[in-house]
matplotlib code that plots the C-alpha trace (Angstrom):
import matplotlib.pyplot as plt

x = [0.0, 1.4, 2.0, -0.6, -3.3, -6.0, -7.0, -9.8, -13.2, -13.7, -16.7, -18.5, -17.5, -18.7, -21.7, -22.7, -22.8, -24.7, -27.1, -28.1, -28.1, -30.1, -32.5, -34.9, -35.1, -35.9, -32.5, -31.2, -27.5, -25.9, -22.3, -22.3, -22.9, -23.5, -21.5, -22.0, -24.0, -21.0, -19.5, -16.2, -16.7, -15.0, -14.9, -18.3, -21.2, -24.6, -27.0, -30.5, -33.0, -36.8, -38.8, -38.0, -36.0, -33.8, -35.8, -34.6, -34.2, -32.0, -29.9, -29.2, -27.4, -25.5, -22.1, -21.7, -21.2, -24.1, -27.3, -26.5, -27.0, -30.6, -29.7, -31.8, -28.8, -25.3, -22.3, -19.4, -15.9, -14.5, -10.8, -9.8, -6.2, -5.3, -3.8, -5.9, -4.3, -5.2, -6.0, -8.7, -10.3, -10.2, -11.7, -14.4, -15.3, -15.6, -17.8, -20.1, -20.5, -20.9, -23.4, -25.6, -25.6, -26.3, -29.2, -30.3, -30.1, -29.9, -26.8, -28.9, -30.1, -26.7, -24.1, -20.6, -18.0, -14.8, -14.8, -11.2, -9.9, -6.6, -6.0, -4.1, -1.3, -2.4, -0.4, -2.6, -5.8, -4.5, -3.4, -6.9, -8.7, -10.3, -11.4, -13.2, -16.9, -20.2, -18.8, -15.5, -14.0, -16.0, -14.2, -15.4, -13.2, -13.5, -12.0, -14.6, -13.2, -13.6, -16.0, -18.7, -16.5, -16.6, -14.3, -15.2, -12.1, -13.2, -10.4, -11.7, -15.4, -16.9, -17.7, -21.5, -23.3, -24.4, -20.8, -19.8, -20.9, -18.7, -15.8, -15.4, -13.4, -11.1, -7.3, -6.4, -6.9, -8.0, -10.7, -12.0, -12.0, -13.9, -16.5, -17.1, -17.4, -20.0, -22.0, -21.8, -23.2, -26.1, -25.7, -26.5, -30.0, -30.6, -29.1, -30.4, -28.9, -27.2, -25.5, -24.4, -23.0, -21.1, -19.6, -18.5, -16.8, -15.1, -13.9, -12.5, -10.6, -9.1, -8.2, -6.3, -3.9, -4.7, -4.6, -3.9, -6.8, -6.1, -7.9, -9.8, -11.6, -15.2, -18.4, -19.5, -16.3, -16.7, -20.3, -19.0, -16.3, -18.9, -21.2, -18.3, -17.4, -21.1, -21.5, -18.3, -19.6, -23.0, -21.4, -19.5, -22.6, -24.4, -27.9, -29.7, -27.9, -28.5, -32.2, -32.5, -35.5, -37.1, -40.6, -41.1, -43.0, -40.1, -37.7, -40.0, -40.6, -37.1, -37.5, -39.7, -42.2, -40.5, -37.1, -38.6, -40.4, -37.2, -35.9, -38.6, -40.1, -43.7, -45.2, -43.2, -44.5, -48.1, -47.9, -46.2, -48.8, -52.5, -54.2, -54.8, -51.1, -50.1, -52.5, -51.4, -47.9, -48.7, -51.6, -52.8, -51.1, -47.8, -48.0, -48.4, -45.8, -43.3, -45.6, -47.1, -50.7, -49.6, -47.6, -50.6, -53.0, -50.6, -50.3, -54.1, -54.6, -52.1, -53.8, -57.2, -55.9, -54.4, -57.6, -59.6, -57.3, -57.7, -61.5, -61.7, -59.6, -62.1]
y = [0.0, 3.4, 6.0, 8.3, 5.7, 6.3, 3.4, 1.0, 2.1, -1.1, 0.0, 0.4, -3.1, -4.6, -2.3, -3.6, -7.2, -6.4, -4.1, -6.8, -9.4, -7.4, -5.2, -8.2, -8.7, -5.1, -3.8, -0.6, -0.4, 3.0, 3.6, 7.4, 8.3, 11.9, 12.6, 16.4, 19.0, 19.2, 15.8, 14.2, 10.8, 7.8, 4.2, 3.7, 1.4, 2.0, -0.8, 0.3, -2.4, -2.2, -3.4, -3.5, -6.7, -8.7, -11.4, -14.9, -14.1, -11.1, -13.0, -15.7, -13.2, -11.0, -11.8, -12.2, -8.9, -7.1, -9.0, -9.6, -5.9, -4.7, -1.2, -0.2, 1.3, -0.1, 1.9, -0.1, 1.1, -1.2, -2.1, -4.8, -4.1, -1.5, -2.5, -1.7, 1.0, 3.3, 6.2, 4.1, 3.2, 6.8, 8.1, 5.5, 6.6, 10.1, 8.9, 7.2, 10.5, 12.7, 10.5, 10.2, 14.0, 14.6, 12.1, 12.9, 9.3, 7.9, 5.8, 2.6, 3.5, 3.0, 0.2, 1.0, -1.5, -1.8, -4.7, -5.8, -8.4, -8.5, -9.4, -6.8, -7.8, -9.0, -6.2, -3.7, -5.5, -5.5, -1.8, -0.8, -3.0, -5.3, -8.7, -11.6, -10.9, -12.6, -14.8, -15.8, -12.9, -10.3, -8.0, -5.3, -2.8, -2.1, 1.3, 4.1, 6.2, 3.4, 1.0, 1.9, 0.7, -3.1, -5.1, -7.8, -9.8, -11.6, -14.3, -15.4, -15.6, -19.1, -21.3, -20.8, -19.9, -16.5, -15.4, -16.7, -13.6, -11.3, -13.8, -13.6, -10.4, -12.0, -11.7, -15.3, -17.3, -20.5, -18.5, -17.0, -20.4, -22.0, -19.2, -19.6, -23.4, -22.8, -20.5, -23.0, -25.7, -23.8, -20.1, -19.5, -20.9, -17.8, -15.3, -13.6, -13.9, -10.5, -11.7, -14.9, -13.1, -10.7, -13.5, -15.5, -12.4, -11.7, -15.3, -15.3, -12.1, -13.7, -16.8, -14.8, -13.9, -10.2, -9.9, -6.2, -4.8, -2.2, 1.2, 0.0, -2.6, -1.5, -3.2, -3.0, -4.7, -7.5, -8.1, -8.1, -10.6, -12.8, -12.7, -13.7, -16.7, -17.8, -17.6, -19.6, -22.3, -22.5, -22.7, -25.9, -27.6, -30.2, -29.0, -31.3, -29.8, -26.2, -26.9, -29.0, -27.8, -25.7, -26.4, -26.8, -23.5, -21.7, -23.0, -22.3, -18.8, -17.9, -18.6, -17.5, -20.1, -20.4, -21.0, -24.0, -25.4, -25.4, -28.2, -30.6, -32.2, -31.1, -34.4, -34.3, -30.9, -31.9, -35.3, -34.5, -32.4, -32.3, -29.2, -27.7, -28.1, -26.3, -23.5, -22.9, -21.9, -20.2, -18.7, -20.7, -18.6, -18.7, -22.5, -23.1, -20.6, -22.2, -24.9, -24.7, -25.5, -28.5, -29.9, -29.6, -31.1, -34.0, -34.7, -34.6, -37.0, -39.4, -39.1, -39.7, -42.8, -44.2, -43.6, -45.4, -48.4, -48.5, -48.2, -50.8, -53.2, -52.8]
z = [0.0, -0.9, 1.7, 0.1, 0.5, 3.1, 5.4, 4.4, 5.9, 7.8, 9.7, 6.3, 5.2, 8.6, 8.4, 5.0, 6.2, 9.3, 7.6, 5.1, 8.0, 10.6, 8.8, 8.2, 12.0, 12.8, 13.6, 12.0, 11.2, 10.6, 9.5, 9.8, 13.4, 14.6, 17.8, 17.9, 16.0, 13.6, 14.4, 13.7, 12.3, 13.8, 12.5, 14.2, 13.6, 15.3, 15.8, 16.8, 17.9, 17.4, 20.3, 24.1, 24.2, 21.8, 20.0, 19.4, 15.7, 16.5, 19.0, 16.4, 14.3, 16.8, 18.4, 22.2, 24.0, 22.2, 22.9, 26.6, 27.2, 26.8, 25.7, 22.7, 20.8, 20.5, 19.4, 18.0, 17.3, 14.6, 14.6, 12.0, 11.0, 13.6, 17.0, 20.0, 22.3, 25.1, 22.8, 21.0, 24.3, 25.5, 22.2, 22.3, 25.8, 24.4, 21.6, 24.1, 26.1, 23.0, 21.3, 24.4, 24.9, 21.3, 21.2, 24.8, 25.8, 29.3, 30.1, 30.0, 26.5, 25.0, 25.1, 23.6, 22.6, 20.6, 18.2, 17.6, 15.1, 16.9, 20.6, 22.5, 24.9, 28.3, 29.9, 28.0, 29.3, 32.8, 32.7, 31.5, 34.0, 31.4, 32.6, 30.9, 31.3, 30.2, 27.4, 25.8, 23.9, 25.8, 28.3, 30.7, 32.6, 36.3, 35.9, 36.1, 33.2, 30.7, 32.3, 29.8, 26.9, 26.5, 24.2, 21.8, 20.6, 17.5, 17.7, 21.1, 20.5, 20.9, 17.9, 18.3, 15.0, 16.2, 16.5, 13.0, 11.1, 13.1, 13.2, 9.4, 10.2, 12.8, 12.2, 12.6, 9.4, 11.3, 13.1, 9.9, 8.2, 11.0, 10.9, 7.2, 7.7, 10.4, 8.1, 5.2, 7.5, 9.1, 9.0, 5.3, 5.9, 8.1, 5.6, 2.5, -1.0, -0.5, 2.8, 1.2, -1.8, 0.5, 2.6, -0.5, -1.8, 1.5, 1.9, -1.6, -0.8, 2.3, 0.3, -2.2, 0.5, 0.7, 4.5, 4.2, 2.2, -0.4, -0.6, -3.6, -1.6, -0.9, 0.1, -3.6, -4.7, -2.2, -3.5, -7.1, -6.2, -4.5, -7.6, -9.8, -7.6, -7.4, -11.2, -11.8, -9.4, -11.1, -14.6, -13.5, -12.0, -14.1, -15.2, -12.8, -9.8, -11.0, -11.3, -8.1, -6.0, -8.8, -10.0, -13.8, -14.0, -12.3, -14.9, -17.9, -16.7, -17.5, -21.2, -24.1, -25.3, -28.7, -26.9, -25.1, -28.1, -30.2, -28.0, -29.1, -32.2, -32.9, -31.8, -28.6, -27.9, -28.4, -26.7, -23.3, -21.5, -20.9, -22.3, -18.9, -17.9, -21.1, -20.7, -17.1, -18.4, -21.7, -23.6, -26.5, -29.1, -27.2, -26.8, -30.5, -31.6, -33.9, -35.1, -38.6, -39.3, -41.4, -38.4, -36.1, -38.6, -39.3, -35.6, -35.1, -38.0, -36.5, -33.1, -34.6, -36.5, -33.3, -31.4, -34.2, -34.0, -30.3, -30.4, -33.1, -31.0, -28.2]

ax = plt.figure().add_subplot(projection="3d")
ax.plot(x, y, z, "-o")
ax.set_aspect("equal")
plt.show()
C-alpha cells in the first residue's frame, strides 16, 4: 500500500454485512454516526433495535457482547487491521459520552463496545482494567473512566453460530475459516442472498492472501467478487444440480415459449402435456408458436388414427 493511500473504511464493510443481515429482523445499522451537531466521524457502527428486548431471531445473528446488554442502541468502534491502544479506548469513551448527549439518551439506553480483530497484549488489558466478562471474547473494565466501553475480541469468541458472522473479520486465518465453515453448515440458511454473496466475496478475498486490504476494496467490490465466484460455481454444476429444487414453472418462466419449443419435435410438444397443464404456463397462441398449421394437422390425424385403431380393438 502506498504512503498516500487512506485506510480501508472497515466500519463500512462490517456495516454492509450487518445491515443486510439485521434489517430483516428489525435492527437498524448506521455507519455514519453523529456525535455532535457538527460531528467528527469515527470508525463507528450504530445498531438500533426495534422493540423493548432482543428477539430470538436477533440473538441468532449477533455476536456475544451485544445482545446480553438490553440497551436499545449499541455503538461499535471497529478495529480490524489496527492495533488496540489506550487512545482508542479513550476516544471511544468520548464517543459514548458525546453521542448520548447529542441524542439525549440515558446511560442505560446505549451500550458502547470496541470490536477488535486482533487481541491486544495481556499487559494492556491489565493496565486498562479489562477482565473476561459474560462470554469468551467479551471483556469489561472495572476502571470508572472506561467502564462503559466493552471489548469484543473476534479471535476469542466461541464457535457458536451467532458469532460466526462477526468472526469472518477475525485476524487469525484459522478463526475466519472456522467461521465460514460454520456458516456453510447452518448459517447460510438464516441469511439472504445478499448476505451470502457478500460472505462468498469476503472469503474469496481472504483466500487470495490479501490480508492487508487495499484502498480499492469497498463493500460494492466485495459483493461483485462474490457474484463472480457464485457464477463460476454455477457454470460448473451439471444441469440437474442447477435446477434442483425448482418447479417446472419456475424454470420455464425464464424462457420465451419459442425457446422452449425449439428443444422438441412437434409431436413431442403436443404429446407431453395435458391441455390444462399447457394453458397454465402459456396462452394458446404462445404455446403453438413455432408450429405450422400443417404440423398440427398432421399430428391430429395421427392421433385420430391411433384412437380409431384403439377403439376398433375394443
